[in-house]
N, C-alpha and C positions, 0 to 999 in steps of 0.2 A: 601586589595588589592591594590597594585600600578598600576597605570594606566599608558603607554605609547601612547601618543597622535601625531597623525599627525597635528602639527601647521595648516598649510596653508589650509587643506582640511576642517578642525574644523571653522576657520574664514571666508570660504566661504559660510559655512550655517550660520554663525550669523545673524541675522537682523541687528545686533548694532555696527557691526562690517565690514567695508569694507575693501579689498584686496588693493583697492587703496589709503587709508591711509597711511601714511609712518609710523603712529605709532602701525600697528595693533597687532604688536608681541606683542610688552608693554601692548597694552589694553585687549589681550587674556590671559598674563602672570597672568596680576592682575585677571581677572575673574577666572583662573586657580587657583590662591592663595586663594580666598576665598572658591573656591570649596573643595579644599583639605582640609583646614583648619575645615570647617562643616562636612566633613568624616572623619577627623583625617586620613588622607591617604597622600603619596606621587604622583607626575607624574614626568615623562620625557615628554616634549614636543618638539620635532624636527620640524625644519622648513628648508626651502630650503633655499640656498644660501642666507647671510645675511650680516649681520656686519661681522666679524672675523668668519671662520671656528672654530667648537669645542665650547666647553662650554661656554656660556655667563655670562657677570658679570648682565647679569638679572634674572639671578638664585638667587633662595633664600632658604629658609630652607624646603619647601613642594614640589618647580616645580624647577627641573633642565631643564634650557633651552638647545638646545642643535644645532649650525647651521651646515648643510653640507656642506661643502668644496667642488669644483670640484675636481674631475670628479666625486663625488657622489651628488645624492640627496637624500631629507627625506627619500622615501620610500626603497632605497638602506639602509640608514642607519638604518631605524625600521626592514628591513628584516633582517639585520646583527644582530641586538639586541635581535628579537625574535630567530632567530637562535643559539645566543649565551648563552641564559638566561638558567640560572641551575635550576630554578623552574618555570616554563612555567606554571603551574595551578594558582600560586598566582597571575599572571599578569593578566591587560583587556587592549585588544589593541582599540586603537580609532582611527577609518580612512575610507575614500571613499574608496580606492582603493580596489579592488576585490584580487589582486596577496597578497596584503599584510594581507588581513582578510582571506584567504585561508590559507595561512603560519602559520598564528596564530592558526585558526581552527585545522589544522595538529598537531602543536607541542600542544593543548589542553587549548590553554590559553581561557580568556574571550572574546568576542568582542563586539564592539556596534558600530553601524556607524555613522560618524559624525551628519548627521542629526537627530539622535537619542538623542543621548549625549548633544544638544545645551539645549533639557529640562532640562537635569541634571545640566546644569549651570542655568536654569532663576529659577530653585525653591526657594523661599526664605527660608533660614536659618530658621533651625527645633527649636523653643524655646530650650534655656538650662535648663536642668533637674539637678536639685542637686543629686550630688552621694550619694552613699551610708550614706559617712562619715559627710555629710554638711544636715545641717537643713537648711531647705527654713526660711529668715527674718522674725518673725512675731511681733519684736517690736512695739509698739505704742507709739504715740506721748502721751503727756501729754494732749493735747486736744482731741484727740480721745480716750484716758481713760475716761475725764472727761465725753463727749459726751453717751458715753454707760454706768456710772454709772447714768447719768439723764433718760437715756432710759428704765433702768430696775430699777428705782425707788430709787437706793441705797443710793444717796447722796441728801441733800436739795438744791435747788437753790436760795441760800441766795446770 
């Protein structure tokens, strides 16, 4: 399920990123990149006026970064995307703006307040589990084999 995120709303809730930091957007994109990689999802993060308007060079495989261009702001761009989304039930909207969240709710999108989404970003990565076609690596070193053979009296200690 992809995410549509109001970037500056989210930064305003982050304990380790400040809206006063000139690199705040890049820091958030870095965190979101880790999040979407763990979740195997994608997201679109929309920021108010920043570098040039439109899709940013900060975008990567999992995170599309969009800056609003005047006369529009991030909320307006997000609401436009909510309105134009062809598969709204598959999206989750992350924002603190009640108007944005209400519009997403009416389109039957999942919604998460920015303050609640912070916890999703702070969770440690889940340990990787081998897939059904992958066996765990259980090879032993020669020293480990020798130790276990001695432990079970299968070999002399000469």
